[in-house]
N, C-alpha and C positions, 0 to 999 in steps of 0.2 A: 363497452371493449372487455375480451376475453384477460385473465388476468396473466396468460403464457405470453398475448402477447401486450401486454402491461408493462413487464419486467423490461421490456428493452427500450420503454422512454429513459432519458436521462435521470430523471426527475421520479422516481419511483412513488412519491406520493400525488403526484400530479393526476394518477390513477382513480385517486381517491380525491378528487377535488379541491387536493392541496397543492400549494406554491412553495417554492423555496428558493433560496440565495444561493443553493451552494449543488453543484452538479454532482451524481456519481462517476466514479472513474473504476473503471472492471479493474482494469491492470493494475490498482491498486489492490484486490481482494485477489486472495489465492483461491485455489480449487475445493481446502480445507474450510474457506471461511476464512482465515487469516488475514487481519487488515495492517496494513502499510499506513501507519498515521504519521500525517507529518509534520512538523514545529507547530505550535501554535497555541496562543494565549487564549485560556478558559477565563474567563471571569465570574465573580461569585456569583452565585444563582440570583436570580431575580425575582424567587420568591422569599430569600431569607432577611430577616432582619437588618437595619445599619449597622446593628453591634457585629454584625458575625462576622465581614472583609477583617476589620481589624483584628479581631480577637483568634482569627485561626492565623494571622499573621504572627499575632504574639505568641500563639502556640509552637507555629514551624521554630521562631526566633529561640526559643529557650535551648538550651544546652542538657544534650540527650544521653543514653547510654545503650550500647548494643545488646542484644538478649545474653552474649558471652561474656558481658563482664564479669567481673566477683559479684557473687550475691549479696555478700552484704555492701559493697557498693551501690548494687541494684537496690538494694529495700532504703536505704538511706535516703539514697536518689529521691526516690518514688515518694517513700514517706512523708519528706519536706515536701515536697509538691502537693502532696494529699492533705497538710497540715493547714497549708493556706487556705485550701478549698473549704476543709472542712471548719477552718476562722471564722473566712467569710459566711458558711453556712448559718453559725452559732450566732452570730450577729441580725442576723435575715429571723433565724426560727428561734423560738423559747419552745426548749427541751431537756430533760434528765435524763444523764448517762450513768449506769451502773454495769460496773465490770462483773462478770460472774463465771459458774461452770456449770455446764447440765452436761449429764450424762460421761464427765471426764472430759470436756471439752470446751476452753475456753470461747466466751461470750458474750457482747454487751449489750444490754439491753437501753434502748434509745423509746422515751416515752415525751408525749405531749408534756410541758407544763400544767399541772392541774388532774394528772392523770387517763389512763388510754380507757378505752372504749373496754366493757368487759367482754370476754369469751370473745374473742378476735387477735388472731396473729401473724402477723407479718417474717418470718422469717428471709434476711438478705445474706446471699452469698457474693462475698467480696469481687472484685475484680483483682487483673493484676498478673497474669500471663504465669498462672500458677506457680508463682516464684514469689510475689510481695502482694502489700493491698492488706496484711492483716492491720490493725490498728487506726489511725487517721483514715486510710482505705474505706474501711466500712462505715466510718463513721459518715462517710461520702455517700454514697450511697443510701445511709439511711436516715437524717438528719430530716432532711425535706420531706422523704413520707410520713414518719411519724407524723412530725407536726401539721402535712395537711391533713391526713386522715385522719387523724385521733386513733390511731392503733399503736398497741407496743408494735416494735421491730425488734427483732435479734437475729444481732448478725453473728457467724460464725468461724471463729479461726480453726478455720481446719488446716490439715496437712499439706504442706507446699514440696513442690522439689525446690531443689535438687535433690534435698534431706529424704524426700518420701516421693512413692510411684504411685501411680494407681491402681489401687481405686481407695487408697487410704480418704483422699476431699468426702465420697459418695459413701462410706461406710462412717463419716464423722457425722456428715448431716444426718444421715438414716440414725444415727445414735441417738441425737439433738429432737429429730423427730420423733421418734417412735416414746420419748420421754415426755415430749410437749403432747404427744393424743393422750396420754394420762389426766390433763387439765384442759385441753379443748376440743371438740369435735372436730373431725378433719374437715368436714366442707368449711369452715371457719377460720382454717388455717393458707394464708399462700404461699409459697416458697418466687421470690427471685433474686435476679444478679444479670449484672454487666459485664460483657467480654466472657474473662475465663466464668464469670460467676453465673454469664449466660447458659455456659454449655454446661457449667456444673449442676444448673437447676435443670435440664433436660435431662443428665445422666442419673442425678437422686431421683428425681422423678421416675426413671427407669429403674432404679434400685429398687425403691418403693414398690416398685407392680411387681418386680422378680421377687422382694418376699414376703407377698401377700398382704403388705397394707393396706392399708383403705388411703387413696391417693387425694392428695388437698384438693380444696375445695377452687383455685387458681393456681395458674403461675405465670412469670413473665419471663422471658428469655427476652436479653436484651443487650444488641451489636455481638451477640453470637449466642448459636443455639444446638441445635441435636444432631448435627451433622457439621462434616468439616469443615472449615472455610477454603473457598475454590472460587474460582467464576471468574468472570469477567472484573465482579468489585478487589479482588484480591490481587490482579492482574495489574489495575489503574493505580490502586492506593496509592506508590510511589511518587508517581506524575503528580499527585491534587498536593504534596508538599515539594515540591520541586524540582525532585531526584527523576533518576534513572529508572524506564521503564522494567518489569522485570523481567521481558522479553530480552533485554540488552544487560541486564544487572545481576541474575542471580532469580534464586528460586523465592515465589512467592509462602510468604507465612503459612502453615499449617498447625493443625493441631498436633500431629506428630513428631515438627516439631521440639516441641517443647519436651524439657528435661522430663516432667512428670509423666509423660505418656511413654518414657522407654521402655518401659512394662509390658507396652501392649505388642502381641503380637499376629494378634490374628481380628477381624471384625467382628463385631458383637453387639447387639440391643445395647449393653451398660456403656458402649464408649461413645455408637452414633445411634441413638435412637431412632431419628430421625431416617435413616437406614432397613428399617426392620417397621413395616406396617403391622403388624400383628400388635408386634408392643404400642408401636405410638397412637392405634385406636383404644387402649386405655388413658391416654392422659388424658386430663382434665380440662377444663377452659382455658385458653393460652394465647396473652398477650406476648406480640414480638413487635420492638422498635430498635429504627437504625436510622444513621445518616445515610446519605445516598452516594456520598465519598466515603464513606466506610468497607472496610477491605472488609467487613464480615455481610456488607449489604447482601452480596446473593446468598450465602449462604442463609440469611435470616427470611427471606422471601420463597428461598427452595421450602425449607422448611415450613414454610407456612402455608405453602401447596399441598406439599404432604400431608399436614395435617387437616385442612382442608378434602385430603380426596379419601381421610377415611373416617371422615365424618364427627371430628372434633373441634368444637367451637374457636374460634381463635379472630385474633384481630391484627392487623398488622399495619403500624405507623411509620413511613420513609418519609423522611427530611428531609427535603432535596438541597442539596448544598453541603450538607454537614459533616462532619469527621466523626471516626471513632469515640464514643465515648464521650461525645458533645456535653451533656447535660448533667457531667460532675463540677459544670462551672456554671453557677448557681445564676450568677446574673446577666448570662444572657435570655432574651427575652423568651426564645424558641426551650429552654432549660425548664423556663416554669410552666411554659407548653405542656412539656414532655411532662411534667410533675402531677401534674392537673390528669393526663390522659390516664398515665400509672394508679392513681388513685384511685381513678372513676372508674376501673376495670375490676378493681378486685372489693370496692363498694357493692356494685353489682352481681359479682358473681359469692363476693362469702357468707349471704343468705344473712339474714336479719335474725337479732338472738341470738 
């Protein structure tokens, strides 16, 4: 049967030898592809662990604050949340933590008890919408990776909005990176971050390329990357939390709605490097990771396709049924799996000795 005839069948999958309990409804699909979705109950993914559903319920039951809230209230609220996460991680992993300053930028140095592997360094860029995340948010992203990898992890307390605007954070990361190049071979340095930190990892890499410095041995962009938030996942995100769909309730979240990007007036490779193939082709091996129900999932998958398109080695892990930055909560089995994947990637790409 030709595909053109196959499309007329009520269940398209039948043409490929599949069956379905649902029937297609062409009246619900507009000519531009917009789909009118009826109300329905969506269970937790059957691929997720037994802990995932109850944990997601716990998260959405926590009181939240909108991005428009007072900045100090936002920072206090999320720092308290991250402190609880970091305290749990300190019970699970044996690390040492030192506050320091590099090139005038505040940093934390997290190492496994007994000392770190010499000659290797991971630089972590914390999340937090470019508004919060310094302090305990840095520790949440650094503790398990330092303990499991044996590497020294240096977190960067980069400048954020609304007090500062782009490219302040990229400048801070580059200043730290330049200073670290005096002690480490670039091939043995990795940079990674989640959410805003994933975006900043891509932006800082583009900044390093623009400045002509050697690129790090590998990077990790998690729950955010080198393109803006968009696509199916940004539209569906509120639904997974039981809220009104974006199409009915307002605008989807995008980078440009964050105060930190108020200074950006035009597209460029240092803002969204994934939109600029010449810059992207110079990226080092890249790990991309997100949950399938993460508003960043579409952006992360598009970034990986574009990296592949310009020949950059990359790996993508999409955790079915999981939400934005799910691995910040260390007790979920899938978080442990994510940590192992992150550590394994950097160990494979940062070289020996």
